[in-house]
N, CA, C and O atoms as a CHARMM CRD file, in Angstrom:
* protein
*
  368
    1    1 MET  N      0.72500  -1.25500  -0.02500 PROA 1      0.00000
    2    1 MET  CA     0.01000   0.01900  -0.09700 PROA 1      0.00000
    3    1 MET  C      1.00500   1.32200  -0.01700 PROA 1      0.00000
    4    1 MET  O      1.93700   1.43800   0.77900 PROA 1      0.00000
    5    2 ASP  N      0.63500   2.21800  -0.95000 PROA 2      0.00000
    6    2 ASP  CA     1.51500   3.25000  -1.01500 PROA 2      0.00000
    7    2 ASP  C      0.59900   4.42500  -0.70500 PROA 2      0.00000
    8    2 ASP  O     -0.28300   4.79100  -1.48200 PROA 2      0.00000
    9    3 ILE  N      0.90200   5.11600   0.70700 PROA 3      0.00000
   10    3 ILE  CA     0.09600   6.23800   1.09800 PROA 3      0.00000
   11    3 ILE  C      0.78300   7.37200   0.58900 PROA 3      0.00000
   12    3 ILE  O      0.19300   8.44000   0.75400 PROA 3      0.00000
   13    4 GLY  N      1.96100   7.41200  -0.03000 PROA 4      0.00000
   14    4 GLY  CA     2.59100   8.67100  -0.44800 PROA 4      0.00000
   15    4 GLY  C      1.86300   9.31800  -1.71400 PROA 4      0.00000
   16    4 GLY  O      1.94900  10.52800  -1.92400 PROA 4      0.00000
   17    5 ARG  N      1.24700   8.58700  -2.42500 PROA 5      0.00000
   18    5 ARG  CA     0.55500   9.23400  -3.48500 PROA 5      0.00000
   19    5 ARG  C     -0.67700  10.03100  -3.08100 PROA 5      0.00000
   20    5 ARG  O     -1.48500   9.68600  -2.21900 PROA 5      0.00000
   21    6 THR  N     -0.71800  11.16500  -3.82900 PROA 6      0.00000
   22    6 THR  CA    -1.89100  12.04800  -3.59200 PROA 6      0.00000
   23    6 THR  C     -2.64600  12.43400  -4.79800 PROA 6      0.00000
   24    6 THR  O     -3.11200  13.56600  -4.93300 PROA 6      0.00000
   25    7 GLU  N     -2.76400  11.54000  -5.63400 PROA 7      0.00000
   26    7 GLU  CA    -3.38500  11.87500  -6.86500 PROA 7      0.00000
   27    7 GLU  C     -4.83500  11.74400  -6.84600 PROA 7      0.00000
   28    7 GLU  O     -5.33900  11.74500  -7.96900 PROA 7      0.00000
   29    8 GLY  N     -5.57000  11.64000  -5.94700 PROA 8      0.00000
   30    8 GLY  CA    -6.92800  11.35000  -5.86400 PROA 8      0.00000
   31    8 GLY  C     -7.65700  12.21200  -6.68600 PROA 8      0.00000
   32    8 GLY  O     -7.28800  12.40100  -7.84600 PROA 8      0.00000
   33    9 ALA  N     -8.79900  12.84200  -6.15600 PROA 9      0.00000
   34    9 ALA  CA    -9.60300  13.60700  -7.04200 PROA 9      0.00000
   35    9 ALA  C     -8.92600  14.98800  -7.22700 PROA 9      0.00000
   36    9 ALA  O     -9.30300  15.88100  -6.46800 PROA 9      0.00000
   37   10 GLY  N     -8.19200  15.20600  -7.93400 PROA 10     0.00000
   38   10 GLY  CA    -7.48700  16.48100  -8.32100 PROA 10     0.00000
   39   10 GLY  C     -6.12500  16.43400  -7.85300 PROA 10     0.00000
   40   10 GLY  O     -5.30500  17.15000  -8.42900 PROA 10     0.00000
   41   11 GLY  N     -5.80300  15.78900  -7.01100 PROA 11     0.00000
   42   11 GLY  CA    -4.51900  15.75100  -6.24800 PROA 11     0.00000
   43   11 GLY  C     -4.05400  17.08200  -5.62300 PROA 11     0.00000
   44   11 GLY  O     -4.81400  18.05100  -5.66100 PROA 11     0.00000
   45   12 PRO  N     -2.99700  17.15900  -5.12600 PROA 12     0.00000
   46   12 PRO  CA    -2.64100  18.44600  -4.25100 PROA 12     0.00000
   47   12 PRO  C     -2.46200  19.50900  -5.41300 PROA 12     0.00000
   48   12 PRO  O     -2.16300  19.17700  -6.56000 PROA 12     0.00000
   49   13 GLN  N     -2.66800  20.78300  -5.02100 PROA 13     0.00000
   50   13 GLN  CA    -2.48800  21.84500  -5.87600 PROA 13     0.00000
   51   13 GLN  C     -1.66600  22.79400  -5.02700 PROA 13     0.00000
   52   13 GLN  O     -1.84500  22.95000  -3.81900 PROA 13     0.00000
   53   14 ARG  N     -0.62100  23.50200  -5.85600 PROA 14     0.00000
   54   14 ARG  CA    -0.20200  24.43700  -5.17900 PROA 14     0.00000
   55   14 ARG  C     -0.77600  25.86300  -5.14200 PROA 14     0.00000
   56   14 ARG  O     -1.21100  26.36700  -6.17700 PROA 14     0.00000
   57   15 VAL  N     -0.78800  26.53000  -3.96100 PROA 15     0.00000
   58   15 VAL  CA    -1.37800  27.76400  -3.82000 PROA 15     0.00000
   59   15 VAL  C     -0.46500  28.76100  -4.38800 PROA 15     0.00000
   60   15 VAL  O      0.70400  28.88600  -4.02400 PROA 15     0.00000
   61   16 GLU  N     -1.03200  29.46000  -5.28200 PROA 16     0.00000
   62   16 GLU  CA    -0.29500  30.49500  -6.08400 PROA 16     0.00000
   63   16 GLU  C     -0.75600  31.89900  -5.39500 PROA 16     0.00000
   64   16 GLU  O     -1.96500  32.09600  -5.27500 PROA 16     0.00000
   65   17 PRO  N      0.15700  32.86500  -4.94400 PROA 17     0.00000
   66   17 PRO  CA    -0.31500  34.15400  -4.57200 PROA 17     0.00000
   67   17 PRO  C     -1.43200  34.79100  -5.21800 PROA 17     0.00000
   68   17 PRO  O     -2.48200  35.14800  -4.68400 PROA 17     0.00000
   69   18 ASN  N     -0.98900  34.92600  -6.79400 PROA 18     0.00000
   70   18 ASN  CA    -1.90200  35.54800  -7.55800 PROA 18     0.00000
   71   18 ASN  C     -3.18200  34.97000  -7.92100 PROA 18     0.00000
   72   18 ASN  O     -3.99800  35.58000  -8.61200 PROA 18     0.00000
   73   19 ARG  N     -3.37000  33.80700  -7.46800 PROA 19     0.00000
   74   19 ARG  CA    -4.57200  33.07400  -7.73100 PROA 19     0.00000
   75   19 ARG  C     -5.54200  33.20100  -6.59000 PROA 19     0.00000
   76   19 ARG  O     -6.73800  32.93400  -6.71000 PROA 19     0.00000
   77   20 VAL  N     -4.96800  33.62900  -5.44900 PROA 20     0.00000
   78   20 VAL  CA    -5.85400  33.91300  -4.23700 PROA 20     0.00000
   79   20 VAL  C     -6.52100  35.16000  -4.33900 PROA 20     0.00000
   80   20 VAL  O     -5.86400  36.16800  -4.59800 PROA 20     0.00000
   81   21 GLN  N     -7.81900  35.21700  -4.15500 PROA 21     0.00000
   82   21 GLN  CA    -8.60400  36.48700  -4.15200 PROA 21     0.00000
   83   21 GLN  C     -8.86000  36.86800  -2.73500 PROA 21     0.00000
   84   21 GLN  O     -9.18300  36.10300  -1.82700 PROA 21     0.00000
   85   22 PRO  N     -8.64000  38.36600  -2.65700 PROA 22     0.00000
   86   22 PRO  CA    -8.86500  38.77800  -1.15000 PROA 22     0.00000
   87   22 PRO  C    -10.25100  38.63200  -0.89000 PROA 22     0.00000
   88   22 PRO  O    -11.17300  38.77000  -1.69500 PROA 22     0.00000
   89   23 ALA  N    -10.31900  38.28500   0.53800 PROA 23     0.00000
   90   23 ALA  CA   -11.72900  38.28300   0.85700 PROA 23     0.00000
   91   23 ALA  C    -12.46300  39.53600   0.94900 PROA 23     0.00000
   92   23 ALA  O    -11.98800  40.57500   1.40700 PROA 23     0.00000
   93   24 ARG  N    -13.79400  39.37600   0.43400 PROA 24     0.00000
   94   24 ARG  CA   -14.41400  40.57400   0.42100 PROA 24     0.00000
   95   24 ARG  C    -15.32500  40.92200   1.91400 PROA 24     0.00000
   96   24 ARG  O    -15.89500  40.01600   2.52100 PROA 24     0.00000
   97   25 PRO  N    -15.35100  42.20700   2.32700 PROA 25     0.00000
   98   25 PRO  CA   -15.94600  42.43400   3.39400 PROA 25     0.00000
   99   25 PRO  C    -17.42800  41.86100   3.32500 PROA 25     0.00000
  100   25 PRO  O    -17.99500  41.87100   2.23300 PROA 25     0.00000
  101   26 PRO  N    -17.97200  41.44100   4.26800 PROA 26     0.00000
  102   26 PRO  CA   -19.40100  41.06500   4.26400 PROA 26     0.00000
  103   26 PRO  C    -20.22600  42.30500   4.03900 PROA 26     0.00000
  104   26 PRO  O    -19.90200  43.40100   4.49700 PROA 26     0.00000
  105   27 GLU  N    -21.42800  42.06500   3.23400 PROA 27     0.00000
  106   27 GLU  CA   -22.20500  43.14600   2.93900 PROA 27     0.00000
  107   27 GLU  C    -22.82900  43.57700   4.32600 PROA 27     0.00000
  108   27 GLU  O    -23.17700  42.72800   5.14700 PROA 27     0.00000
  109   28 ALA  N    -22.95200  44.88500   4.54300 PROA 28     0.00000
  110   28 ALA  CA   -23.72900  45.27100   5.86500 PROA 28     0.00000
  111   28 ALA  C    -25.00600  45.08200   5.75900 PROA 28     0.00000
  112   28 ALA  O    -25.72800  45.37200   4.80500 PROA 28     0.00000
  113   29 ALA  N    -25.35600  44.46800   6.99800 PROA 29     0.00000
  114   29 ALA  CA   -26.79800  44.02600   7.06900 PROA 29     0.00000
  115   29 ALA  C    -27.58600  45.30600   7.27900 PROA 29     0.00000
  116   29 ALA  O    -26.99500  46.28600   7.73400 PROA 29     0.00000
  117   30 PRO  N    -28.86700  45.36800   6.98400 PROA 30     0.00000
  118   30 PRO  CA   -29.60900  46.59300   7.27700 PROA 30     0.00000
  119   30 PRO  C    -29.73900  46.78100   8.75400 PROA 30     0.00000
  120   30 PRO  O    -29.75300  45.83500   9.54200 PROA 30     0.00000
  121   31 ILE  N    -29.83500  48.04600   9.10300 PROA 31     0.00000
  122   31 ILE  CA   -29.87900  48.51600  10.59300 PROA 31     0.00000
  123   31 ILE  C    -31.28600  48.32600  10.80300 PROA 31     0.00000
  124   31 ILE  O    -32.14800  48.95700  10.19100 PROA 31     0.00000
  125   32 MET  N    -31.54700  47.30400  11.82000 PROA 32     0.00000
  126   32 MET  CA   -32.75000  47.06400  12.48500 PROA 32     0.00000
  127   32 MET  C    -32.79400  47.59400  13.91500 PROA 32     0.00000
  128   32 MET  O    -31.74700  47.69800  14.55200 PROA 32     0.00000
  129   33 PRO  N    -33.89700  47.91200  14.40600 PROA 33     0.00000
  130   33 PRO  CA   -33.89700  48.53000  15.81300 PROA 33     0.00000
  131   33 PRO  C    -33.60500  47.20200  16.63600 PROA 33     0.00000
  132   33 PRO  O    -33.99700  46.06500  16.37200 PROA 33     0.00000
  133   34 SER  N    -32.87700  47.59700  17.62100 PROA 34     0.00000
  134   34 SER  CA   -32.50100  46.64200  18.52100 PROA 34     0.00000
  135   34 SER  C    -33.45000  46.27500  19.52900 PROA 34     0.00000
  136   34 SER  O    -34.28800  47.09900  19.89400 PROA 34     0.00000
  137   35 ASP  N    -33.39900  44.97400  20.08000 PROA 35     0.00000
  138   35 ASP  CA   -34.32800  44.75100  21.03200 PROA 35     0.00000
  139   35 ASP  C    -34.24400  45.46300  22.33900 PROA 35     0.00000
  140   35 ASP  O    -33.14700  45.97700  22.55300 PROA 35     0.00000
  141   36 ARG  N    -35.03800  45.59300  23.14700 PROA 36     0.00000
  142   36 ARG  CA   -35.02600  46.38400  24.34100 PROA 36     0.00000
  143   36 ARG  C    -35.71600  45.79900  25.33100 PROA 36     0.00000
  144   36 ARG  O    -36.81500  45.28900  25.11600 PROA 36     0.00000
  145   37 LEU  N    -35.10900  45.80900  26.60400 PROA 37     0.00000
  146   37 LEU  CA   -35.75600  45.20400  27.74600 PROA 37     0.00000
  147   37 LEU  C    -35.84000  46.23500  28.75000 PROA 37     0.00000
  148   37 LEU  O    -34.79900  46.70000  29.21300 PROA 37     0.00000
  149   38 ASP  N    -37.08200  46.68100  29.17500 PROA 38     0.00000
  150   38 ASP  CA   -37.16500  47.66500  30.23500 PROA 38     0.00000
  151   38 ASP  C    -37.50000  47.02900  31.44300 PROA 38     0.00000
  152   38 ASP  O    -38.64400  46.57700  31.50200 PROA 38     0.00000
  153   39 ILE  N    -36.77800  46.89200  32.40400 PROA 39     0.00000
  154   39 ILE  CA   -37.17600  46.35600  33.72700 PROA 39     0.00000
  155   39 ILE  C    -37.55900  47.25600  34.74400 PROA 39     0.00000
  156   39 ILE  O    -37.83300  46.84500  35.87200 PROA 39     0.00000
  157   40 ALA  N    -37.60600  48.58300  34.40400 PROA 40     0.00000
  158   40 ALA  CA   -38.07800  49.50500  35.34400 PROA 40     0.00000
  159   40 ALA  C    -39.41200  49.29500  35.81500 PROA 40     0.00000
  160   40 ALA  O    -39.62400  49.59800  36.99000 PROA 40     0.00000
  161   41 ASP  N    -40.38700  48.81900  35.10600 PROA 41     0.00000
  162   41 ASP  CA   -41.72700  48.65800  35.64900 PROA 41     0.00000
  163   41 ASP  C    -41.74000  47.43600  36.16300 PROA 41     0.00000
  164   41 ASP  O    -42.63900  47.37700  37.00100 PROA 41     0.00000
  165   42 VAL  N    -41.12500  46.35600  36.05100 PROA 42     0.00000
  166   42 VAL  CA   -40.95300  45.11400  36.72200 PROA 42     0.00000
  167   42 VAL  C    -40.50200  45.40800  37.96100 PROA 42     0.00000
  168   42 VAL  O    -41.18200  45.04400  38.92000 PROA 42     0.00000
  169   43 ALA  N    -39.41500  46.03800  38.14600 PROA 43     0.00000
  170   43 ALA  CA   -38.63200  46.60600  39.41200 PROA 43     0.00000
  171   43 ALA  C    -39.72700  47.41000  40.25100 PROA 43     0.00000
  172   43 ALA  O    -39.82500  47.31300  41.47500 PROA 43     0.00000
  173   44 ARG  N    -40.39800  48.07600  39.59100 PROA 44     0.00000
  174   44 ARG  CA   -41.61000  49.04300  40.37800 PROA 44     0.00000
  175   44 ARG  C    -42.54000  48.16900  41.02800 PROA 44     0.00000
  176   44 ARG  O    -42.75100  48.22400  42.23900 PROA 44     0.00000
  177   45 LEU  N    -43.15900  47.27700  40.16600 PROA 45     0.00000
  178   45 LEU  CA   -44.13400  46.29200  40.70500 PROA 45     0.00000
  179   45 LEU  C    -43.44000  45.49400  41.82900 PROA 45     0.00000
  180   45 LEU  O    -43.98300  45.45800  42.93200 PROA 45     0.00000
  181   46 ILE  N    -42.34700  44.89200  41.63100 PROA 46     0.00000
  182   46 ILE  CA   -41.80500  43.92100  42.82900 PROA 46     0.00000
  183   46 ILE  C    -41.43500  44.99700  44.05500 PROA 46     0.00000
  184   46 ILE  O    -41.68300  44.67400  45.21700 PROA 46     0.00000
  185   47 ALA  N    -40.89600  46.15300  43.77800 PROA 47     0.00000
  186   47 ALA  CA   -40.92000  47.05100  45.17200 PROA 47     0.00000
  187   47 ALA  C    -42.31800  47.26600  45.74500 PROA 47     0.00000
  188   47 ALA  O    -42.47000  47.17800  46.96400 PROA 47     0.00000
  189   48 GLU  N    -43.29500  47.52900  44.98600 PROA 48     0.00000
  190   48 GLU  CA   -44.41300  47.67000  45.58100 PROA 48     0.00000
  191   48 GLU  C    -45.07200  46.35400  46.28100 PROA 48     0.00000
  192   48 GLU  O    -45.66600  46.43000  47.35600 PROA 48     0.00000
  193   49 ALA  N    -44.94700  45.45100  45.74200 PROA 49     0.00000
  194   49 ALA  CA   -45.40800  44.05500  46.21600 PROA 49     0.00000
  195   49 ALA  C    -44.47900  43.81700  47.62200 PROA 49     0.00000
  196   49 ALA  O    -45.01100  43.36100  48.63400 PROA 49     0.00000
  197   50 ILE  N    -43.22700  44.12600  47.58500 PROA 50     0.00000
  198   50 ILE  CA   -42.43300  43.79800  48.85800 PROA 50     0.00000
  199   50 ILE  C    -43.01600  44.73300  50.06100 PROA 50     0.00000
  200   50 ILE  O    -42.99400  44.38700  51.24200 PROA 50     0.00000
  201   51 SER  N    -43.53500  45.95600  49.58800 PROA 51     0.00000
  202   51 SER  CA   -43.84600  47.04500  50.65000 PROA 51     0.00000
  203   51 SER  C    -45.20700  46.75400  51.03200 PROA 51     0.00000
  204   51 SER  O    -45.64800  47.55500  51.85600 PROA 51     0.00000
  205   52 LEU  N    -46.08700  45.74300  50.63400 PROA 52     0.00000
  206   52 LEU  CA   -47.41400  45.62400  50.86100 PROA 52     0.00000
  207   52 LEU  C    -47.22800  45.04500  52.43200 PROA 52     0.00000
  208   52 LEU  O    -46.25800  44.43500  52.88200 PROA 52     0.00000
  209   53 PRO  N    -48.43300  45.42100  53.10100 PROA 53     0.00000
  210   53 PRO  CA   -48.49100  45.00600  54.50900 PROA 53     0.00000
  211   53 PRO  C    -48.65800  43.37700  54.50100 PROA 53     0.00000
  212   53 PRO  O    -49.10100  42.73900  53.54600 PROA 53     0.00000
  213   54 SER  N    -48.24400  42.85700  55.67700 PROA 54     0.00000
  214   54 SER  CA   -48.62800  41.33900  55.87700 PROA 54     0.00000
  215   54 SER  C    -49.90600  40.94900  55.79500 PROA 54     0.00000
  216   54 SER  O    -50.69700  41.82300  56.15100 PROA 54     0.00000
  217   55 VAL  N    -50.43900  39.80800  55.40400 PROA 55     0.00000
  218   55 VAL  CA   -51.66500  39.39400  55.51200 PROA 55     0.00000
  219   55 VAL  C    -52.42300  39.65000  56.72900 PROA 55     0.00000
  220   55 VAL  O    -51.91900  39.22600  57.76900 PROA 55     0.00000
  221   56 ARG  N    -53.52700  40.25600  56.80100 PROA 56     0.00000
  222   56 ARG  CA   -54.40200  40.50300  57.94500 PROA 56     0.00000
  223   56 ARG  C    -55.26400  39.30000  58.34000 PROA 56     0.00000
  224   56 ARG  O    -56.46700  39.32900  58.08000 PROA 56     0.00000
  225   57 PHE  N    -54.77500  38.36000  58.88700 PROA 57     0.00000
  226   57 PHE  CA   -55.54600  37.04500  59.15400 PROA 57     0.00000
  227   57 PHE  C    -56.77200  37.35600  59.89300 PROA 57     0.00000
  228   57 PHE  O    -57.78100  36.68000  59.68600 PROA 57     0.00000
  229   58 ASP  N    -56.77500  38.38900  60.79600 PROA 58     0.00000
  230   58 ASP  CA   -57.95400  38.69400  61.51800 PROA 58     0.00000
  231   58 ASP  C    -58.93600  39.15400  60.63000 PROA 58     0.00000
  232   58 ASP  O    -60.07300  38.69700  60.75100 PROA 58     0.00000
  233   59 ARG  N    -58.67400  40.04900  59.68600 PROA 59     0.00000
  234   59 ARG  CA   -59.68000  40.48100  58.72700 PROA 59     0.00000
  235   59 ARG  C    -60.20600  39.35300  57.74400 PROA 59     0.00000
  236   59 ARG  O    -61.37000  39.28100  57.35100 PROA 59     0.00000
  237   60 ILE  N    -59.33200  38.61000  57.45500 PROA 60     0.00000
  238   60 ILE  CA   -59.77600  37.33800  56.55000 PROA 60     0.00000
  239   60 ILE  C    -60.80700  36.54900  57.43100 PROA 60     0.00000
  240   60 ILE  O    -61.84800  36.21400  56.86700 PROA 60     0.00000
  241   61 ALA  N    -60.63900  36.22300  58.72200 PROA 61     0.00000
  242   61 ALA  CA   -61.26600  35.45600  59.50300 PROA 61     0.00000
  243   61 ALA  C    -62.77000  36.16100  59.72200 PROA 61     0.00000
  244   61 ALA  O    -63.79700  35.48600  59.79400 PROA 61     0.00000
  245   62 GLU  N    -62.74600  37.53000  59.81200 PROA 62     0.00000
  246   62 GLU  CA   -63.94400  38.18400  59.99200 PROA 62     0.00000
  247   62 GLU  C    -64.90000  38.16300  58.81100 PROA 62     0.00000
  248   62 GLU  O    -66.09500  37.92300  58.98600 PROA 62     0.00000
  249   63 ILE  N    -64.36300  38.42300  57.55200 PROA 63     0.00000
  250   63 ILE  CA   -64.89100  38.15800  56.27400 PROA 63     0.00000
  251   63 ILE  C    -65.54800  36.89100  56.26200 PROA 63     0.00000
  252   63 ILE  O    -66.75800  36.81000  56.05100 PROA 63     0.00000
  253   64 LYS  N    -64.71400  35.74600  56.50700 PROA 64     0.00000
  254   64 LYS  CA   -65.17900  34.51900  56.43000 PROA 64     0.00000
  255   64 LYS  C    -66.56700  34.23100  57.25000 PROA 64     0.00000
  256   64 LYS  O    -67.59500  33.71800  56.81000 PROA 64     0.00000
  257   65 ARG  N    -66.32400  34.66400  58.44200 PROA 65     0.00000
  258   65 ARG  CA   -67.67500  34.58700  59.40500 PROA 65     0.00000
  259   65 ARG  C    -68.79300  35.24800  58.63300 PROA 65     0.00000
  260   65 ARG  O    -69.79900  34.57800  58.40100 PROA 65     0.00000
  261   66 GLN  N    -68.72100  36.42100  58.23700 PROA 66     0.00000
  262   66 GLN  CA   -69.85800  37.20400  57.61200 PROA 66     0.00000
  263   66 GLN  C    -70.35800  36.37300  56.47800 PROA 66     0.00000
  264   66 GLN  O    -71.55600  36.10000  56.39600 PROA 66     0.00000
  265   67 ILE  N    -69.50500  35.97000  55.62300 PROA 67     0.00000
  266   67 ILE  CA   -69.92400  35.06900  54.62300 PROA 67     0.00000
  267   67 ILE  C    -70.70300  33.91200  54.97000 PROA 67     0.00000
  268   67 ILE  O    -71.74100  33.61200  54.38100 PROA 67     0.00000
  269   68 ASP  N    -70.15100  33.18400  56.03300 PROA 68     0.00000
  270   68 ASP  CA   -70.85300  32.07200  56.62400 PROA 68     0.00000
  271   68 ASP  C    -72.27100  32.33900  57.04800 PROA 68     0.00000
  272   68 ASP  O    -73.22100  31.60300  56.78300 PROA 68     0.00000
  273   69 CYS  N    -72.32700  33.53600  57.77700 PROA 69     0.00000
  274   69 CYS  CA   -73.46600  34.01000  58.36500 PROA 69     0.00000
  275   69 CYS  C    -74.50300  34.65600  57.31200 PROA 69     0.00000
  276   69 CYS  O    -75.66200  34.83600  57.68600 PROA 69     0.00000
  277   70 GLY  N    -74.13200  34.99400  56.06400 PROA 70     0.00000
  278   70 GLY  CA   -74.87600  35.57400  55.06800 PROA 70     0.00000
  279   70 GLY  C    -75.02200  37.04000  55.20100 PROA 70     0.00000
  280   70 GLY  O    -75.80300  37.65700  54.47700 PROA 70     0.00000
  281   71 THR  N    -74.19100  37.70400  56.23300 PROA 71     0.00000
  282   71 THR  CA   -74.27300  39.12900  56.43800 PROA 71     0.00000
  283   71 THR  C    -73.16900  39.88500  55.70000 PROA 71     0.00000
  284   71 THR  O    -73.11000  41.11200  55.77700 PROA 71     0.00000
  285   72 TYR  N    -72.18600  39.08400  54.89700 PROA 72     0.00000
  286   72 TYR  CA   -71.16300  39.97700  54.05100 PROA 72     0.00000
  287   72 TYR  C    -71.86400  40.65300  52.83400 PROA 72     0.00000
  288   72 TYR  O    -72.55000  40.03800  52.01800 PROA 72     0.00000
  289   73 GLN  N    -71.63000  41.89100  52.81200 PROA 73     0.00000
  290   73 GLN  CA   -72.15000  42.73500  51.72000 PROA 73     0.00000
  291   73 GLN  C    -71.04500  42.87000  50.55500 PROA 73     0.00000
  292   73 GLN  O    -69.90800  43.29200  50.76400 PROA 73     0.00000
  293   74 THR  N    -71.53100  42.45500  49.30100 PROA 74     0.00000
  294   74 THR  CA   -70.61900  42.75200  48.23400 PROA 74     0.00000
  295   74 THR  C    -71.36600  43.79600  47.30700 PROA 74     0.00000
  296   74 THR  O    -72.51800  44.17400  47.52300 PROA 74     0.00000
  297   75 ASP  N    -70.63300  44.19000  46.32300 PROA 75     0.00000
  298   75 ASP  CA   -71.36000  45.18800  45.47400 PROA 75     0.00000
  299   75 ASP  C    -72.36200  44.65400  44.59400 PROA 75     0.00000
  300   75 ASP  O    -73.26000  45.37800  44.16400 PROA 75     0.00000
  301   76 ALA  N    -72.26300  43.33700  44.27200 PROA 76     0.00000
  302   76 ALA  CA   -73.28700  42.63700  43.49900 PROA 76     0.00000
  303   76 ALA  C    -74.48800  42.43800  44.31400 PROA 76     0.00000
  304   76 ALA  O    -75.61800  42.49500  43.83100 PROA 76     0.00000
  305   77 LYS  N    -74.22000  42.17900  45.68500 PROA 77     0.00000
  306   77 LYS  CA   -75.36300  41.97400  46.60200 PROA 77     0.00000
  307   77 LYS  C    -76.28600  43.20400  46.65300 PROA 77     0.00000
  308   77 LYS  O    -77.51500  43.17000  46.58700 PROA 77     0.00000
  309   78 LEU  N    -75.36500  44.50000  46.80400 PROA 78     0.00000
  310   78 LEU  CA   -76.09400  45.78000  47.06300 PROA 78     0.00000
  311   78 LEU  C    -76.86200  46.14100  45.84600 PROA 78     0.00000
  312   78 LEU  O    -77.98900  46.63500  45.90100 PROA 78     0.00000
  313   79 THR  N    -76.14900  45.85100  44.61300 PROA 79     0.00000
  314   79 THR  CA   -76.73500  46.27200  43.28100 PROA 79     0.00000
  315   79 THR  C    -78.17100  45.60100  43.10600 PROA 79     0.00000
  316   79 THR  O    -79.18300  46.20100  42.74500 PROA 79     0.00000
  317   80 ARG  N    -78.07500  44.22100  43.43500 PROA 80     0.00000
  318   80 ARG  CA   -79.25800  43.38300  43.25400 PROA 80     0.00000
  319   80 ARG  C    -80.37100  43.89700  44.28800 PROA 80     0.00000
  320   80 ARG  O    -81.53300  44.06400  43.91800 PROA 80     0.00000
  321   81 ALA  N    -80.02300  44.09800  45.38400 PROA 81     0.00000
  322   81 ALA  CA   -80.92100  44.78700  46.43200 PROA 81     0.00000
  323   81 ALA  C    -81.50200  46.02100  45.86700 PROA 81     0.00000
  324   81 ALA  O    -82.71800  46.19900  45.79000 PROA 81     0.00000
  325   82 LEU  N    -80.60000  46.88400  45.46700 PROA 82     0.00000
  326   82 LEU  CA   -81.34600  48.26000  44.87800 PROA 82     0.00000
  327   82 LEU  C    -82.11000  47.88700  43.82100 PROA 82     0.00000
  328   82 LEU  O    -83.23700  48.38000  43.85400 PROA 82     0.00000
  329   83 GLU  N    -81.84700  47.08200  42.75900 PROA 83     0.00000
  330   83 GLU  CA   -82.64300  46.80800  41.66300 PROA 83     0.00000
  331   83 GLU  C    -84.09100  46.16300  42.23300 PROA 83     0.00000
  332   83 GLU  O    -85.15400  46.55500  41.75300 PROA 83     0.00000
  333   84 ASN  N    -84.05500  45.24200  43.19200 PROA 84     0.00000
  334   84 ASN  CA   -85.24300  44.79600  43.75600 PROA 84     0.00000
  335   84 ASN  C    -85.99900  45.89600  44.19200 PROA 84     0.00000
  336   84 ASN  O    -87.13200  46.05800  43.73900 PROA 84     0.00000
  337   85 PHE  N    -85.44100  46.80200  45.15100 PROA 85     0.00000
  338   85 PHE  CA   -85.97900  47.86300  45.65600 PROA 85     0.00000
  339   85 PHE  C    -86.78100  48.88400  44.57600 PROA 85     0.00000
  340   85 PHE  O    -87.94200  49.27400  44.69800 PROA 85     0.00000
  341   86 LEU  N    -85.99600  49.15400  43.66500 PROA 86     0.00000
  342   86 LEU  CA   -86.63200  50.01500  42.69500 PROA 86     0.00000
  343   86 LEU  C    -87.73900  49.40000  41.85700 PROA 86     0.00000
  344   86 LEU  O    -88.69700  50.09200  41.51300 PROA 86     0.00000
  345   87 ARG  N    -87.63500  48.08200  41.50800 PROA 87     0.00000
  346   87 ARG  CA   -88.64400  47.28900  40.98000 PROA 87     0.00000
  347   87 ARG  C    -90.05300  47.19000  41.73900 PROA 87     0.00000
  348   87 ARG  O    -91.17100  47.30200  41.23700 PROA 87     0.00000
  349   88 GLU  N    -89.71800  46.95500  43.05600 PROA 88     0.00000
  350   88 GLU  CA   -91.00200  46.83200  43.96500 PROA 88     0.00000
  351   88 GLU  C    -91.66900  48.19000  44.31500 PROA 88     0.00000
  352   88 GLU  O    -92.87200  48.28600  44.55700 PROA 88     0.00000
  353   89 ASN  N    -90.77600  49.26100  44.32400 PROA 89     0.00000
  354   89 ASN  CA   -91.29500  50.69600  44.62000 PROA 89     0.00000
  355   89 ASN  C    -91.22700  51.44100  43.25400 PROA 89     0.00000
  356   89 ASN  O    -90.43900  52.37100  43.07800 PROA 89     0.00000
  357   90 ASP  N    -92.03200  51.02200  42.34900 PROA 90     0.00000
  358   90 ASP  CA   -91.88700  51.79600  40.85900 PROA 90     0.00000
  359   90 ASP  C    -92.25500  53.22600  41.08300 PROA 90     0.00000
  360   90 ASP  O    -91.66800  54.09700  40.44200 PROA 90     0.00000
  361   91 GLY  N    -93.21300  53.54000  41.97200 PROA 91     0.00000
  362   91 GLY  CA   -93.76700  54.96300  42.13900 PROA 91     0.00000
  363   91 GLY  C    -92.94400  55.83200  42.91400 PROA 91     0.00000
  364   91 GLY  O    -93.29900  56.97100  43.21500 PROA 91     0.00000
  365   92 LEU  N    -91.76900  55.28600  43.27000 PROA 92     0.00000
  366   92 LEU  CA   -90.98700  56.42400  44.22600 PROA 92     0.00000
  367   92 LEU  C    -90.16700  57.23900  43.31500 PROA 92     0.00000
  368   92 LEU  O    -89.48100  58.16000  43.75800 PROA 92     0.00000
């Protein structure tokens, strides 16, 4: 086996300085607006969340008690009551 022969597909070729073409600079890509990340809003929301008071368990327990007793008033309940009142007292 003769591994010294290099006549394969075209064989070795000598690099001639006059045959080498200088590399062309790549064409400039069009200037596109860059992506932007603005974390100021996120940071503000995080700061507000951190500054919120701790959970008022006593208030939650009171609201749960009112809901269980049926005495907790919500905007929906008050609106429904007002609509019923106005319907029943059409002459007022």
